[in-house]
N, CA, C and O atoms as a DFTB+ gen file, in Angstrom:
272 C
 N C O
     1  1       2.544     166.377      91.698
     2  2       1.338     165.629      91.991
     3  2       0.731     166.212      93.268
     4  3       1.397     166.289      94.299
     5  1      -0.513     166.613      93.193
     6  2      -1.163     167.184      94.371
     7  2      -1.472     166.086      95.381
     8  3      -1.423     164.898      95.062
     9  1      -1.788     166.498      96.594
    10  2      -2.029     165.509      97.642
    11  2      -3.308     164.730      97.365
    12  3      -3.401     163.561      97.741
    13  1      -4.300     165.347      96.714
    14  2      -5.537     164.626      96.388
    15  2      -5.273     163.559      95.326
    16  3      -5.763     162.434      95.429
    17  1      -4.503     163.920      94.318
    18  2      -4.172     162.957      93.267
    19  2      -3.328     161.820      93.820
    20  3      -3.477     160.669      93.411
    21  1      -2.437     162.152      94.757
    22  2      -1.599     161.125      95.363
    23  2      -2.445     160.128      96.163
    24  3      -2.225     158.920      96.073
    25  1      -3.400     160.621      96.937
    26  2      -4.256     159.740      97.733
    27  2      -5.124     158.872      96.832
    28  3      -5.294     157.682      97.098
    29  1      -5.675     159.452      95.771
    30  2      -6.495     158.674      94.839
    31  2      -5.662     157.596      94.164
    32  3      -6.119     156.462      94.027
    33  1      -4.446     157.930      93.740
    34  2      -3.570     156.942      93.098
    35  2      -3.196     155.828      94.067
    36  3      -3.148     154.662      93.676
    37  1      -2.932     156.167      95.318
    38  2      -2.576     155.158      96.315
    39  2      -3.746     154.224      96.573
    40  3      -3.563     153.008      96.627
    41  1      -4.945     154.770      96.733
    42  2      -6.125     153.942      97.008
    43  2      -6.418     153.017      95.834
    44  3      -6.666     151.827      96.028
    45  1      -6.390     153.555      94.623
    46  2      -6.688     152.733      93.447
    47  2      -5.645     151.638      93.264
    48  3      -5.998     150.490      92.994
    49  1      -4.367     151.976      93.408
    50  2      -3.330     150.953      93.227
    51  2      -3.426     149.881      94.304
    52  3      -3.244     148.698      94.016
    53  1      -3.712     150.284      95.548
    54  2      -3.827     149.291      96.615
    55  2      -5.016     148.371      96.369
    56  3      -4.889     147.154      96.508
    57  1      -6.169     148.928      96.006
    58  2      -7.355     148.095      95.791
    59  2      -7.187     147.159      94.600
    60  3      -7.582     145.994      94.664
    61  1      -6.603     147.663      93.510
    62  2      -6.388     146.795      92.347
    63  2      -5.415     145.664      92.660
    64  3      -5.646     144.515      92.284
    65  1      -4.332     145.995      93.348
    66  2      -3.360     144.957      93.692
    67  2      -3.929     143.988      94.716
    68  3      -3.675     142.786      94.639
    69  1      -4.699     144.502      95.679
    70  2      -5.297     143.626      96.684
    71  2      -6.263     142.646      96.024
    72  3      -6.273     141.460      96.353
    73  1      -7.077     143.148      95.089
    74  2      -8.017     142.271      94.393
    75  2      -7.276     141.268      93.510
    76  3      -7.634     140.091      93.469
    77  1      -6.247     141.732      92.807
    78  2      -5.499     140.833      91.925
    79  2      -4.756     139.747      92.675
    80  3      -4.853     138.569      92.332
    81  1      -4.007     140.146      93.707
    82  2      -3.276     139.151      94.481
    83  2      -4.222     138.274      95.289
    84  3      -3.950     137.090      95.491
    85  1      -5.325     138.843      95.750
    86  2      -6.318     138.034      96.455
    87  2      -6.905     136.973      95.551
    88  3      -7.131     135.841      95.978
    89  1      -7.152     137.334      94.302
    90  2      -7.662     136.361      93.342
    91  2      -6.629     135.273      93.074
    92  3      -6.980     134.098      92.962
    93  1      -5.357     135.655      92.970
    94  2      -4.292     134.679      92.721
    95  2      -4.136     133.732      93.910
    96  3      -4.017     132.519      93.735
    97  1      -4.139     134.297      95.124
    98  2      -3.947     133.477      96.318
    99  2      -5.239     132.862      96.834
   100  3      -5.199     132.086      97.790
   101  1      -6.366     133.175      96.245
   102  2      -7.614     132.522      96.586
   103  2      -8.353     133.110      97.778
   104  3      -9.285     132.479      98.277
   105  1      -7.980     134.284      98.254
   106  2      -8.636     134.945      99.385
   107  2      -8.738     134.044     100.607
   108  3      -9.718     134.115     101.349
   109  1      -7.749     133.207     100.821
   110  2      -7.723     132.369     102.019
   111  2      -7.151     133.183     103.172
   112  3      -6.293     134.041     102.966
   113  1      -7.623     132.916     104.375
   114  2      -7.229     133.707     105.531
   115  2      -5.732     133.636     105.790
   116  3      -5.127     134.638     106.172
   117  1      -5.126     132.473     105.589
   118  2      -3.692     132.342     105.855
   119  2      -2.839     133.064     104.811
   120  3      -1.660     133.321     105.052
   121  1      -3.416     133.392     103.665
   122  2      -2.662     134.086     102.618
   123  2      -2.922     135.586     102.577
   124  3      -2.289     136.295     101.794
   125  1      -3.840     136.088     103.405
   126  2      -4.170     137.507     103.339
   127  2      -3.012     138.394     103.777
   128  3      -2.915     139.539     103.335
   129  1      -2.134     137.887     104.635
   130  2      -0.960     138.668     105.021
   131  2      -0.053     138.895     103.812
   132  3       0.462     139.996     103.617
   133  1       0.140     137.855     103.002
   134  2       0.953     138.002     101.793
   135  2       0.286     138.954     100.802
   136  3       0.956     139.770     100.170
   137  1      -1.019     138.846     100.674
   138  2      -1.760     139.729      99.771
   139  2      -1.585     141.177     100.208
   140  3      -1.354     142.054      99.376
   141  1      -1.695     141.430     101.503
   142  2      -1.542     142.786     102.023
   143  2      -0.122     143.302     101.798
   144  3       0.067     144.450     101.393
   145  1       0.876     142.457     102.059
   146  2       2.270     142.889     101.890
   147  2       2.587     143.188     100.425
   148  3       3.257     144.177     100.131
   149  1       2.115     142.348      99.506
   150  2       2.376     142.594      98.088
   151  2       1.611     143.813      97.579
   152  3       2.043     144.462      96.627
   153  1       0.482     144.126      98.205
   154  2      -0.301     145.283      97.773
   155  2       0.315     146.594      98.221
   156  3      -0.001     147.645      97.663
   157  1       1.187     146.552      99.215
   158  2       1.846     147.765      99.698
   159  2       2.931     148.230      98.718
   160  3       3.241     149.421      98.672
   161  1       3.509     147.317      97.938
   162  2       4.641     147.644      97.063
   163  2       4.325     148.777      96.077
   164  3       5.123     149.709      95.977
   165  1       3.198     148.744      95.341
   166  2       2.922     149.866      94.434
   167  2       2.680     151.183      95.170
   168  3       3.002     152.256      94.658
   169  1       2.113     151.096      96.371
   170  2       1.896     152.298      97.179
   171  2       3.224     152.949      97.528
   172  3       3.359     154.170      97.443
   173  1       4.199     152.148      97.918
   174  2       5.522     152.688      98.223
   175  2       6.183     153.259      96.973
   176  3       6.898     154.258      97.037
   177  1       5.936     152.617      95.845
   178  2       6.473     153.133      94.587
   179  2       5.911     154.501      94.238
   180  3       6.648     155.375      93.782
   181  1       4.616     154.697      94.448
   182  2       4.001     156.002      94.179
   183  2       4.576     157.052      95.105
   184  3       4.888     158.160      94.669
   185  1       4.721     156.719      96.382
   186  2       5.250     157.682      97.343
   187  2       6.707     158.032      97.040
   188  3       7.097     159.195      97.148
   189  1       7.510     157.041      96.663
   190  2       8.919     157.332      96.378
   191  2       9.062     158.140      95.093
   192  3       9.918     159.021      95.012
   193  1       8.240     157.855      94.092
   194  2       8.293     158.638      92.856
   195  2       7.933     160.087      93.134
   196  3       8.578     160.999      92.616
   197  1       6.908     160.306      93.945
   198  2       6.478     161.671      94.227
   199  2       7.517     162.420      95.046
   200  3       7.771     163.596      94.787
   201  1       8.116     161.769      96.020
   202  2       9.122     162.465      96.826
   203  2      10.362     162.768      95.991
   204  3      10.986     163.814      96.174
   205  1      10.729     161.871      95.077
   206  2      11.883     162.116      94.218
   207  2      11.622     163.309      93.304
   208  3      12.514     164.132      93.096
   209  1      10.416     163.412      92.759
   210  2      10.121     164.540      91.875
   211  2      10.075     165.849      92.656
   212  3      10.441     166.894      92.117
   213  1       9.632     165.816      93.915
   214  2       9.643     167.032      94.732
   215  2      11.067     167.485      95.017
   216  3      11.353     168.682      94.992
   217  1      11.958     166.545      95.285
   218  2      13.354     166.894      95.548
   219  2      13.995     167.482      94.297
   220  3      14.708     168.483      94.377
   221  1      13.747     166.866      93.139
   222  2      14.299     167.400      91.895
   223  2      13.766     168.798      91.611
   224  3      14.507     169.665      91.147
   225  1      12.485     169.021      91.887
   226  2      11.891     170.333      91.675
   227  2      12.543     171.374      92.578
   228  3      12.810     172.496      92.147
   229  1      12.798     171.003      93.824
   230  2      13.411     171.917      94.785
   231  2      14.805     172.323      94.317
   232  3      15.148     173.505      94.321
   233  1      15.603     171.340      93.914
   234  2      16.963     171.663      93.486
   235  2      16.981     172.403      92.152
   236  3      17.848     173.249      91.931
   237  1      16.052     172.101      91.272
   238  2      15.979     172.830      90.010
   239  2      15.649     174.296      90.281
   240  3      16.230     175.197      89.676
   241  1      14.712     174.520      91.196
   242  2      14.360     175.896      91.555
   243  2      15.532     176.588      92.247
   244  3      15.808     177.761      91.995
   245  1      16.204     175.866      93.102
   246  2      17.325     176.432      93.851
   247  2      18.495     176.777      92.930
   248  3      19.162     177.792      93.130
   249  1      18.744     175.946      91.932
   250  2      19.864     176.190      91.019
   251  2      19.563     177.282      89.997
   252  3      20.484     177.847      89.408
   253  1      18.292     177.582      89.783
   254  2      17.928     178.604      88.799
   255  2      17.754     179.985      89.411
   256  3      17.341     180.920      88.724
   257  1      18.064     180.123      90.689
   258  2      17.963     181.447      91.313
   259  2      19.003     182.387      90.713
   260  3      20.074     181.969      90.274
   261  1      18.657     183.641      90.710
   262  2      19.633     184.628      90.230
   263  2      20.640     184.899      91.327
   264  3      20.294     185.053      92.498
   265  1      21.865     184.950      90.925
   266  2      22.931     185.255      91.880
   267  2      23.451     186.649      91.582
   268  3      23.869     186.945      90.462
   269  1      23.422     187.483      92.573
   270  2      23.888     188.865      92.388
   271  2      25.248     189.045      92.983
   272  3      25.807     190.141      92.927
């Protein structure tokens, strides 16, 4: 996943979750902290998925090197 695609995915997931949880909690000021915290969860999921795939790619490349 390129860095541009990662940023676009993070922004879209955060905005969709913020709007969804905001609608559920009623966009009240005392609930906006919960809305913000719940909206961070998909963002962390995207980042962890991308870092895991980068690590797997690194080790796959490293294990496929020719050994002389």
